[in-house]
N, C-alpha and C positions, 0 to 999 in steps of 0.2 A: 248660412255658413259664415264662419269667421275667416275672412280673407285678408292676407297681408301682402301688399304690393311693394315691390322694390324695383325702382326704375333707374336705369343707367343714364343719367342726364348728359353724359359725354357721347352717347351712342347715336349715330345717324340722325334721324328726324328730331329726336329729343334735343339735340344740340342747339337748335334754332327756336325752340318753343319756350313758352312761359310754363315751367314745370309745376309751379305752385297751382296755377290755374288748371293744369291738366289733372293734378291730384284731386282737386275739388270736383272736376267733371267725373272722374272715376268713382269717387265716393258717392256722388249723387246717383249715378247709374246703378251701382251695386245696391245701394240702399233702396232704390226704387224696385228692385227685384227681391227685397226682403233679406239682404245680407248686410253684414257689417264689414267695413273695409278700413284698414290702417294703411296709410300710403307714405312711402319714404322715397326721396330723390337723393341718389348718392353718385359720387364720381366713379369712373371706371376703375380706379385704384382701390376703391372701397367696396366694390360690388360683391366680390366673393366672400369677404368677411361678413358683410351684412346678410347675404343670403344664408350663410351657415348659421348665423345667430338666429335668424327667423326660423330656420328648419329645426333648430334645437328647442324651440319653445313648445310647450305642451298644449297650448290653447289655440293653435292655428289649424284651420281645416284645409286651406289652399294657399300655396305660395304662388303669387302672381308676379312674373318677371317680365320686365320690359327692356328692350334694347335690340342689338343686332344678333346674328346667329352665334357669335362667340359668347355673348351674355347668356343666351338661351341654353347653349350647350353646358356652360358652367352651372346654371340653375338646374338643368335636368339631372346632371350628375349628383348634385346635392340632394335634390328631391328624391331621386331614386334610392340613394343610400338611407335617407330618412324615412322612406315609405310614405312620403307626403305628396298629394296631388299637386301638379304644376299647371298653371295657366300661362299662356304665351301672348304677350302684347308685342306686335311686330313694329319695331322702330329702327330697323337697320337698312342696309342697302339692298340685300337680296331677300331676306326673310324666308328662307327656304323651308324651315320647319313650320312656320305659320302657313305657308302655302300647302304643305302636305296635310296639315290639320284642318284646312279649309277655313282658317281664321281670316276674316276680312282684313285687307291691308290698310283701309281707312281706320284711323285709331279710335274714333268714337264708335264706329260700327263694330270694331273688334271688341271694345268694352261691352257693348250691348249684347253681342253674341256670346261672350263668355259669362256675363252675369245671368244669362238665360240658359247657360250650357249645362252639360252633364259630365260626370266623371266616367272615363273609359280606361280600359287597360291597354297600354301600348307597348310595343317592343322598344328596347334600347340596346345598344351595342357597346362594347368596350375594347380598347386596344391596350394591352398590358395593364389592365385595370382602370384605365382612364375612360370614362363614359363619353359616348358621342351619340347624337340623335340624327345626324345627317350622314356624314361620311368621313372615312380615313383615306387619305390619298398621298401617293408619292410619285415623283417624276415630274410630269408636265405641270400639274397644278402647283406643286410646291415651288417649282422654279418661277412660275408666273406670280405667285403671291410674294415671293422674295423680291422679284423685280419691281412689282407694284409698290411694295413698301419702301423701296429705295427712292421713289418719287415723292414729291411734296404735294399734299392735297389736304384741303380743309372742309370741303363741302361734299355732299353726295355726288353731285355732278362731276366734280374734279376727281373723285374716287373712281367713277365709271371711266373717265378719260384715262386715268392712270392704269386701270385694269386693261383697257384696250391696247395701250402702248405695251404693257407687259405681255399680253397675249401675242402680239406681233413679234416680240423678242423671242418667245418660245417657238413660234412657227419657224423663224429663221434659224434657230439653233436648238432643235429638240434634243432632250436628254436620251441617253441609251445606257442601261446598266444591267448587271446580272443579278438574278434573285432566285433563290430556291423557294418553291411554293408548295405547301402541303394543304390541300383542301379536303376536309373531312377524311383524312388518312391517305389520300392519293397524292404522291409527291412528284415533282418535276423541277428541273433547273433550266432556266431560259433567259435570254436577253429580252428586255422590254423597254418601252419608252414611258410607261405609266402603269400604275395599278391603283384602282379606286375600289374601296369596299364600302358599300352603302348599307344603311339600316333599312332593309327592304329594297326591292328592286326599283330602279328608276322608272318613272312614267315616260311619256313621250315628249314632254316639254323640253325645249331647248336649254332651259336652265338646269336640267338634270337633277331632279329631286324626286323622291318617292311619292307615289299616289296615295300610299297608306302606311301607317306604322303598325298594322295588325296582320301583316302577311306571314310573319313567322319565319323569315329567311333573309340572310344576307344576300346582297347583290354584289358579285365580284366582276370587275371590268378590267381586262388586261389588254393593253395596247402593244402590239408588236413593235419592233424597232422602226421608227418612222424617219423619213427624210422630210425636207421642207415641203416637197410636193405632197407627200403623204399626210403631213400635218394640215396642209391647206385643204385637202379633200375631206379630212376628218372634221375640220372646223365647219366646212360647208354642210356636211351631213348633219352635224349637231344643230346648226341653225335651221335646217330644213326638217328637223325632227325625224331624221332617218339614220341616226347613228348606229342603230342595230343592223342596218344593211351594209355598214362599212366592213370591208374584208379584213381590216387590221384590228378589229375589236372582237374579243372573246367575252361572252357573258356566261357566268356560272352562278348557280344558287347553292348556298351551303349554310351550315350552322357555325362552323369553325374554320378559321384560316390561320396558318402559321407561315410567316415570312422570315427568311434568313438571307442576309446580305454578306456574301463572302468578302467583298471589297467595300468597305464603308468609310467614306471620307469624313474627316472631323467636323466639317460644316454641313453634312447631310441633314436635310430637314424633311419632315412630313407635314401635312396639313390635316388638322382635326377640326371639323366644323368651321372652316375658314381661318383658323389660327395656326401660325407656324409653330412647330414644336421640334425638339431634337429627335432625330431618327435613331432608334436603337438597332443594334445588329440583329436581334431576335425580336419579332413582334407577333404576339398571339392575339387574334381578334375573335371575339365571341359574340353571339347574339343571345340576348336575355329576353325571351318571348314573354310579353304581357307583364313585365315587371315594373314598368313605369306607369304611374297613374297620371292621367292627363285630364284637365278641365278643358273640354272642347265644345264647339257649337253643337247643339243637339241635332240628332239625325233628322228629326221632324222638321227643324228649321232648314236644314240643308236640302231635304227633299222638296220643301215648299219653294225654296229659292231656285232649285233646279227646274221645277215645273214652271215657275214664273219666267225664267230665262228662256225655256223652251217655247212658251207662248209668244214671248216678244220676238223670238227668232222666226217663228212661223208667220207672224203678222208682217214682218219686214221682208219676207221672201215673196 
């Protein structure tokens, strides 16, 4: 395969690395698996334009994108519209899409698994035409991201601290707003503290990401109006991986969701794959089953890794 890698050198882990050396490593690994690889390191401001330029080329078999979830989301939208397979190199803080795809979080291991990987058909979602691979969220998370971004941080550790401070701010002052919700043609208007719509249902991990991108259904999570005490219980249930047991959370599966906000403040924001965006009064969210082509670790390799992990677990017990 002819692979073109575009890495966001301003993103997460990459920010502290020798990116020229990393490109050399990536080239060596892919060539060892019989592929050719062109590698470019660009700034966060340049990433979208460079990804679009690569997707427009006629001689590229796979677009390999490296960075945080925001970079991966941008790359997924571009690859989806171009009909080009996408490979994900996790270099952000959370790396939620990579976790869903079972891409190793160690960067060299990630390169090895992708170079030996296979192309699969994955689901992708869109909100008013903007693609997302993880989730669209309003309410609690949007407020948390806005608070986090108001703090100063330069490293991954500082970002985690800022996120913790922001989460505490939301717990002490949870949002409550009115929204009209139409889910696959069934409508209701209610007050909520948050709505999250994920590309496939969340798994049970406390980071709240999907276990698969091939389930063919949106996961819709609606939080009833919450007090500080309610927020505290929800946070505890999420950390204990028991959020589905929380009485204030409704989970629904669907293919299409329409949201309408009768009272929309000028500074209202949503979060798409970790990035703050302006919240529109009407939002239509659609699932596009199997429309995103993904370069992912091979199922054979994943099965072998799972078997090895199982053996190690039995030996230690």
